[in-house]
C-alpha positions as CSV (number, residue, x, y, z in Angstrom):
1,M,83.0,152.0,-33.6
2,N,86.0,152.0,-31.7
3,H,87.9,155.0,-30.6
4,D,90.1,156.1,-32.8
5,D,88.0,155.8,-35.6
6,Y,85.2,158.4,-33.1
7,N,87.7,160.8,-32.4
8,A,88.8,161.1,-36.7
9,L,85.3,160.8,-37.6
10,R,84.9,163.9,-35.5
11,Q,87.9,165.8,-36.3
12,G,86.4,165.5,-40.0
13,K,89.6,163.0,-40.8
14,L,87.1,160.2,-41.3
15,S,84.5,159.8,-44.3
16,I,81.3,159.3,-43.4
17,L,81.4,156.4,-45.0
18,H,84.2,154.8,-43.3
19,G,82.0,155.4,-40.1
20,L,79.6,153.8,-41.2
21,K,81.7,150.7,-42.3
22,S,83.4,151.1,-38.9
23,M,80.2,150.9,-37.1
24,I,79.8,147.3,-39.2
25,G,82.3,146.3,-38.5
26,S,82.4,146.6,-34.8
27,V,79.1,144.5,-34.4
28,G,81.1,141.6,-36.7
29,A,83.8,142.0,-34.6
30,G,81.5,141.5,-31.3
31,V,80.1,138.8,-32.5
32,Y,83.3,137.0,-33.4
33,T,84.2,137.5,-29.7
34,Y,81.3,135.7,-28.6
35,M,81.6,133.1,-31.2
36,V,85.3,132.6,-30.2
37,M,84.6,131.6,-26.4
38,L,81.8,129.6,-27.1
39,N,84.9,127.3,-29.5
40,T,86.7,127.2,-26.2
41,L,84.0,126.4,-24.7
42,G,83.8,123.6,-27.4
43,R,80.1,124.5,-28.4
44,E,80.8,124.5,-31.7
45,K,77.6,124.1,-33.1
46,E,76.5,127.7,-31.9
47,A,79.5,129.1,-33.1
48,S,79.0,127.9,-36.0
49,F,75.5,129.8,-35.8
50,F,77.5,133.3,-35.0
51,S,80.0,132.7,-37.6
52,D,77.1,132.2,-39.8
53,I,76.0,135.9,-39.0
54,R,79.2,137.4,-38.7
55,D,79.7,136.4,-42.1
56,R,77.0,138.7,-43.1
57,V,78.1,141.5,-41.1
58,F,81.1,141.7,-42.9
59,Q,79.0,140.7,-46.1
60,I,77.3,143.8,-45.7
61,R,80.4,146.1,-44.7
62,D,81.8,145.3,-47.3
63,R,79.0,145.8,-50.2
64,I,78.1,148.8,-48.8
65,A,81.6,150.6,-49.7
66,N,80.0,149.6,-53.4
67,D,77.0,150.5,-53.5
68,T,75.6,153.4,-52.1
69,T,72.6,154.3,-54.0
70,Q,69.0,154.0,-52.3
71,E,68.0,150.7,-53.8
72,G,71.4,148.8,-52.4
73,L,71.8,151.0,-48.8
74,D,67.6,149.5,-49.0
75,K,69.1,145.8,-50.0
76,L,71.4,146.2,-47.1
77,S,69.4,147.8,-44.2
78,N,66.9,144.8,-44.5
79,E,70.1,142.1,-44.6
80,M,71.2,144.3,-41.3
81,T,67.2,143.0,-40.1
82,I,67.7,139.6,-40.9
83,V,71.5,139.4,-38.6
84,Y,69.2,142.0,-35.7
85,H,66.8,139.3,-36.2
86,G,69.1,136.4,-35.1
87,L,71.3,138.3,-32.4
88,N,68.5,138.7,-31.0
89,T,66.3,135.9,-30.7
90,A,69.9,134.2,-29.6
91,Y,70.2,137.7,-26.8
92,I,66.4,136.5,-25.4
93,Y,67.7,132.7,-25.1
94,L,70.6,133.5,-23.8
95,Q,68.1,135.5,-20.8
96,A,66.3,132.5,-20.2
97,H,69.0,130.0,-20.3
98,K,72.3,131.8,-19.0
99,P,71.7,135.0,-17.9
100,E,75.6,135.2,-17.4
101,E,76.4,134.7,-21.5
102,S,73.7,137.8,-22.6
103,A,75.3,140.6,-21.8
104,V,77.8,139.8,-24.1
105,L,75.4,140.3,-27.1
106,Q,73.1,142.8,-25.6
107,S,75.3,146.0,-26.7
108,V,76.1,143.8,-30.8
109,T,73.0,143.7,-31.0
110,N,71.6,147.1,-30.1
111,T,74.0,148.3,-32.0
112,A,72.7,146.0,-34.7
113,C,69.3,147.9,-34.3
114,G,71.0,151.4,-34.6
115,L,72.6,150.3,-38.1
116,I,69.2,149.4,-39.5
117,Y,68.4,153.0,-39.9
118,N,71.7,154.3,-40.2
119,I,72.4,152.1,-43.5
120,K,69.1,153.1,-44.5
121,H,68.9,156.4,-44.4
122,F,72.8,157.1,-45.1
123,N,72.1,158.9,-48.3
124,D,69.2,161.4,-46.3
125,E,70.4,165.4,-46.2
126,V,71.5,166.1,-42.3
127,K,69.9,168.7,-40.8
128,N,71.9,171.3,-37.8
129,F,68.9,172.5,-35.4
């Protein structure tokens, strides 16, 4: 989620759904950034792998706007789990073989992991303590 969206969410000017879509979009943007870096370095096969992940992320973001039933959210949460596993596998590989690049994916991978829960529990009642 970018800073402007975060502020709008805190001020009540942005709906919770749009906030969630913004967080999902930030994962796609992070993957896109790494994909562009790989293309710039001439590593097209690796970039293609991340292009597929980015496409999945944006499909999840687009579909969440149309279906917030619990069944739909469960499916999208499962799809985000697949995205997370792909990113985490790439992150672990990079830690071993290109540690200087692994930091690029660390935050994106962590956000994708958190989104699995956030999507699945989107309709849960918010409890104030």
